[in-house]
N, C-alpha and C positions, 0 to 999 in steps of 0.2 A: 502495500499499499504505499503509496507516497505520501497523503496528509493523511493523521490520525485529526478527526474533532472530536468537541468535548461536548458529554451527551448527557442529560440530568432527568431521570425519573424523581419527580416529588409528589406532594399531595398527601392527605388524608386518606385515601381511598389503597387498597390491599393492591399488590400484584408489583411493587418496585421491583424489588430483589427477584420472583418469578418474570419478570419482562429481562431483568438482568444477565438469568441466567439460562433462560429459550439464547441471548445473543452470545453467549459464551460456546452453548449449543452448537450453535449455526458458524460461527470463528472456528472451532475444531474443525468443526466438519469439512472448511476449507484449508487446514494444515497451518491455523495462526497459533502464534505460541500468545498463549493467557494465563494473568494474573489473579486472582483473585484476592481480596485481601478484606477480612470482617471487623466491625467495630459494633461494639453497643451489644454481641448476641451473645447468649449462654451456648454451649454447646448444645443442649436439647433444640436447639432453633435450628442444625446443621444439617436437616433432612436430605437436603441435595449434595453435600458438601464431599459425603464419601463417592457419590459417581461422578462428580466434577472432578473429583483428583484420579479418579480409576483412567478417566477419559482422557487425563493429562493437563488438566490445573494446575498449577502451582498456585497454595495456597497460603496465605498469613492470617492468622487468627489473634483476635484479640482471646484473654482467657474466663472474662470477664463479662457478666450483662450489667442487670439493671440495676439502678440505687435505691439501697434501704434507708441509709442513716449517714452523716458525715464521713466514718470512717469508712465504708462503703464506697463514697465518691473519693476520696481520696486514693484507696486502691484503684480504682476505676481508671483517675486521672493518671495514677504509674503503669496500668495497663496500656492508654491508648498511647501513652507517648512513646513507648517500649514496639507496640504493634506499627506507630508510625514512623518509627527509625527502622522498623525492618521493613517497609513498605518503600521509602527511601531510596534502602539503596537495591529493592528489587527493582523500584522503576529506572532505575540507573541500567538494567539490561534492555535487552531492543527485544520488548513484550509488543506483540499486534495488538491486545485489544488489553486493559486493564481496569476492572472495575473496583473501587470503591465504596465498598457496601454499606452504608449507613454514616453515611463522609457527613450529608448533610446535618443531620441529627449531632455528631463534634463539634458543627461552629453553633448553633443554635445552641447547646448545651454549656458552652464556653471550654469545652477541650480543647479546643484549638481555635486559635484565633485568626478572622476573617483575611488579615495580612497575610498567616501563615498558610489560610485554605489557598486564596489565591495565586502564593509564591510556587508552591504547590502544581498547581496545574496549569502554570503559566511556564515551570521549569521541565514538564513532563518532554519525552523525546518528538519531535514533529511529527513522527512518522507510527505515534501511538493511539488510539482511541482509546479515551478516558471518557468512563462510566459513573456516575456521581448520582446515589441513590438515597435516601433516605427522606422524611419530612423537613418541612422549613426551610428546603432550597433557599439563602442569603439572595438579596435582587442582584446582590454584584455577583454570584456567578452567575445567575440567571443570564445577566446579560455578556455574559464571556462564554455561552453555551451556543452550540450551533444547531441542537437541538434539546427541546425541553418536554417533556411530558408529563402533564400531570394527572395522578391518580384522583377522582374524584369520586366520594360513596354516592352511591345512590342509593341500592339498598344493601346490608348487610347484616348480617346475622349474632352480630355482636349486640345489637341494638334489641337484638328479643332475646336477649340472655343465652345465645349460646356461643361458649367458650372456642378459643382458637384451637382446631382439629389436627393431630397429629399424621401430618401425610396431604394434608390440604394447606393448612398456614404455616405448620411450620416443618 
């Protein structure tokens, strides 16, 4: 590929990571080198990850998920910084597609500054397609993106008391 673009999948609707997973499968089908970096998710939410790894996706994962109290936030902050460092090293390699899953949430939650996020996007190799997922994509990132898809819920089972289901939502 001669020029990589920046894609953002955001919004409150379901399907941001699912869409990125589909794109990774398509890229693998064309022989692309693919990197998935997962932030802010627990290992239980990784239903697609073992298969993506088996198919050849390199995966860098945070080891911690949600925040319960201040101590959790500190531990999560340290985990995010460690994962970001690994992601920066990996981005220096020649990947055709890089997915930073829940990246928008990092910025929104203050785990990474907007300036750092913008710098990371600007410094990607020019031939790398970069996908940023997560709710609350900042306007400044949206302005840099070549493609933005906003997932909006029209109907959702959660509003009827149906919890996330293994194999469907995670």
